[in-house]
N, C-alpha and C positions, 0 to 999 in steps of 0.2 A: 308018321314016325315020330317017336318021342324025342325031345331034345336031350342031349347027353349032358349029364351033370359032372363037374370035375370031381375026380376021385380024391382020396386022401393024399395020394402021391403027386397030384398035379401041382405045378408051381403057382397056379392061381388060387390054390386053397391055403397058401402059406400066409401068415400074418403080416410078414414084412412087405408083401406085395399088395396088401389090401390098401384101399384109400384111407389116409390118416384123417381123423376127425378134424374139422375146422376149429381153430382156437377162437375163443370169444374176443372180439375187438374191445380195446379199452378206449373209452371216450374221455378225452381230456376236458376237464372242467375249466373253461376260460372265465376268469373274473373280469368283468368289464364294469368301469364306472360309467354308467349311463344315466344321464339326467333326462328322464322321460318327460318330466313336467316341472315347472317352477311354481311352487306354491306360494302362498301369501307370506308365510313366516320367513322363507328364504329371502324374498324380496325385501322385507322389512329389515332383516338382519344386515344384509349387504348395504342397504341405504343408510342405516344408522352408522355403520363403520365409515362409509364414504363421507357422510355429513360431518362426523367427528373429525376426520383427518383434514378435510378442507376448511373447517372452521378455525383451526389453529393459525394458519397464515392470514386468514381474513381478520381475525381479532387483532393480530399483531399489526396489520396494516391500518385498520380503523382507529386503533387506540395508540398507535406509534410505539407499541411495545412496553409502555410504562404501566398500564393498568390491564393489559391483556390477560394476566394470570387469573383475574377474577371470573370473567365469562368462560375461560378455559376450564377452570375448576368447577364451575356451576353447570355448564352446558356441555362442553366438548367431552370431558372425561366420563360423565354419566352416560352420554349417548354411546360411547364406545363400550363401556362395561355392560350395557344392556343388550348389545348385539349378540353375544353367545347364547343367551336365553332363547332367542328366536331361531338362530341358526341350528342349534342342537335339537330343537323340537320340529325341525322341518321333516316332512315325510317324502319329499321329492328327491333329496340328495342322499347318497349312501354315507355311511359313517365316516370313512376316511376323508371325504370331501368336507363334511360338516366339521370334523376336528380341525382340519387345515384352515378353513375359513374362520373358525372361532378363536384359535390359539396360535396363529402364525407369528404374532408379535413376540412370543416367547423365544424365538430364534435370535432376537436382538440381544438377549441377555448375555449369552456367551461371547457375542461379537463385542459388546460393550466391555466385558471383562477383559478380553484380549487387548483391546485398545488402551484400557486403563493401565494394565501391567506394562505394556510397551512404552507408553508415555511416562510412567513413573520411573522407568529405567533410564530415560533420557534426561530427566531433571538433574541439574548440576548448579553449584554455586559459581558465579562468575565475578571476577574482580576487574573493575575499570579504573585505571590510574590516570588522573588528569594533572597536568603541570600546575604547580602552586600559583594561585592568584589569577588563573585563567578564567575569563568571563566570556560567555557567548555560547554558540552552538557546539555540541560535541556529537560527532558522527562516527560510527563504526561500519565499514563496508566489508562484507564477507565474500568468500569464494573468489578472491582476486589472485590469479596465479603469480602476479608480480608483487604481491603484498608481503607483509612481514610474516615470517614463519610462526607457527603455533608456539605459545609459551604457557607454562603451567607452574603453579605452586601446589605441589602435591597433585591432587586430582582437579584442582580449580584452574580453569583457563584464565589467563591474565591478558588484558588488552591495554597497552600503553599508548595513550593519546599523544599526538604530536603537538608542537607549539601552535599549529594552526587550527587545532581542535578536531583533527581528523585522524583516522587510522584505517588503513587498508590491510586486511589480513587474509592469509590463505585458508584460515580456519572456516569450517562449515558450521552454520547455525541452523539446526533443524527446526521445522515448523511443528508446533505442538497442536494437539487436538483439544478443542473446546476450552474448558476452564484451566487446563494445564498451562496455557500460555500466560495466564495471570500468575500462576504459581512460579513459573520461571522468571517472570518480571520481578517478583518480590525477592528472588534469590540473587539478583544482580546488585553488587555492592560497588558504589561509586566513591572514590577518594580523591582528595587533593594530595599530591605528593611533592615534597620539596627535594632539593639536591641531596640531602642527607638520607633520603628514603622515608622520612617521617610522614605518616599518613593521617589525614583528617577526613572522616567519613561524612558524606552528604546525607541529608534527609531528602528522599525522593518523593515528590508530590506530582499531581496531575494538572491542577489548574491554579491560577493565582486569584481567582474570583474570591472576594471577601477575605483575602489573606493579607493582613497588615503585619509585615515583618521586615526588618532590616537585615535578617540573616541571609547569607548566600545559600540557596537551595538548588536542587537539581529537578527541573520540571521535565517529566516524561513527555516527549513530543510524538511518540508513536512508534509502531513497527511497520516496516515496509517489506512486502513479500515479492518473491520471484517464483519462477517455476521450480527452482531447486530447493527452495526453503525460504529463509529470511534473507532479504537482500541487504538491508542496513537498519541500524537502530539510531535513534536520535534523542538527545536531551538538550535542554537549555539551562545553562549554569548562570545564576544571577539572583538578584533580589526579586521579590514579588512585583515591585514597581517596574523594574527593568523588563520583566516578562510581559506585564500588561502593556508597556510601551512598545514592545515588539509587534503586537497585534495592531496598534495604532499606526505603526510604520507601514504595515502591509497595506493599509488603506491608501497611503500616499504612493506606494510602489506601483499600484495598479494604474496610476495616471501617467500617460505617456507625455514626454517632453520633446518638442521639436524646435531645433535651432535653425533658423533660415538665414543663410549667409549670401550676400551679393556675389555673383559669379566673378566680378572684376576685382574683388578684394582677396588678397593673399597676405596673411600675417597673423599676428596674435589677436584673439577675440576675447573680450572681457564682458561679462554680464554681471551687473551689480543689482542685488535684490533689495527689497524693502526701501525702494526709492520714493521720491515724492509722487503724489497722485492718489494716495489713499488706498485702501484695500481693494483687491479685485478678486474675481471668482464668483461663486465657488467652481472648482474644477472637478471633473469626474472622468470616468472611462470614456464616455461619449463626448466630453468636452475637454480635450487635452490642453496642456500649456504650450503656447506658441510664442517663441522669442524671435522677433525680427531684428536682426543685427543691422546697425547703420553702416554707411559707406566707410566710416573710419574704424569699424570693428569694435565699437563700444555701444552697449545698451544699458540704460538705467531703467529698471522696471519696478513698479510697486508690488510685484508678486513676492510673496513670502515663500522661502524655500526651507522647509524644516530639515534639521540634521538627523540622520539615521542613528539609531541607538546601538547598532552592531554591524559587523562586517557583512553578515548575510544579507540584511535588507539593503545595505549600501550597494552591494553588488547587483541585487535585483533591480534597484532603481537605475543604476548605471546602464544596465542592459536595455532599459526602456527609452533611453535617450537616442534620438536620431538627428542627423545633421543633413540639411537639405541645401543644395545650391540653387539660388534664385536668379533668374535672368529676366529683366524687364518686368519685375513683379510677379512672375510666374515660376512656380517650382519646377526646376529643370531635372535634377536627378539627386539621388541619395549619395552623400559623401561617405565613403567607408572610413571606419576607424580601426585600423589593425591593432589588435591586442593579443600578445605583446608586440611592441613596435620593433620590426626587423627590416631595415632598409634594403637588405639583400634580397628580400622576397617581394618587394613592392616595385612595380613599374616606375621608371624615373619620371615620366610625364604625368602620372596620375595625381589627382588632387585628393588629399587625405586629411583626416583630423588626427592630431597627435598631441602629446603633452597635456592631456586633460587633467585638471587638478581643481580641488575645492579649497576655499579658505573660509574659516568659521568665525562666527560671532558667538554670542551666548545662546546655546541650544538652537542655532540656526546656521544656514549657509549664507555668508555675507556676499560671496561672489564665486563665480567659476571662470577659469581661464583655459583656453586651448588654442592650438595653432591650426590654421586652415591653409593648405598650400601643398606644394610638391615636396617629396622627401629631401631634395637638395636644398630647398628654401628653409625647411625645418632644421636641417643640420647647420646651416649658416646662422640661424637665430640663436638667441641666448636661452633656448629651451633646455629642459633636462634631456640627457642623452637617451633615455628610454621612457616609454609610456607605461605607467603602472596599470595593471588590469583592474 
């Protein structure tokens, strides 16, 4: 029996019931950066760049930064400029990778441009007003919530220094990038100002080396940073000789002074310097000055005690002085020196040092005087009512 074929009226002969032809599948072309092998030119190009980059800090370290520019110009820069020739001729890496390795540093150009524009917008002229005839250190502390409010002359910030040479201000001082810090330093104007408001501008210099001048100058002592920006600025106002003497004073400040007082002695102590016996020393950080006070509270010593040239170094040396109570020739304990002296905060039976003062000769300290005993004994003595810091 022959198979029956669908007739023209059969539903199986209609086009809509026929099986649709399969659509051709589209194969997505995936672009992959695949480095199948590393050829010699790629290795050389990467090595040249790495060597050039590492050579910059190496030359600065070996030559202390003074003459590092010469090997950097002759060696480091040519090495870096030669690397794209080898990288672009590599057959192992695809073109996007070769371009990235060869010219990645061009991304630094817009970054540098943005930082330049930003720092240029921050630059401003600043006015520092110092009381007339003030000599010594000038310090401005920034970002102090309890400090003086911001003051301006037009768009110029004004910093009015107190009679002690310091100013604490609420104003924020931003930290600048690279060479812009030097540009901002040159925009700071320092003046002496008298009671009438008349101003005399200072010449700002960095060092007193080989500077023979009797003029009063402002020596830039540096910029001190914090996480927020600039913490404080500092200058030294004085002659070149006074500035040089300040650094000589710092050598003396590093030497600790120890005053050994017999435990049975309570009263005024006097140490007289440059006494008989000839010069002694030299003293150093490892060899401090030790003054052993007698049972009557008086010591004459041949030690020479130089006079500090400014309040800053005077305070630093004063902080290095320690007072020790000695029992049977053995150091017993450290005697505290409360500064400022406030008897309400001191235990009545404690032994303290108070009333410390210096007396001066010609460019030297001729003697020091202080009281060792209880607060009640100190109040009964003919000492000053308060100990100066």
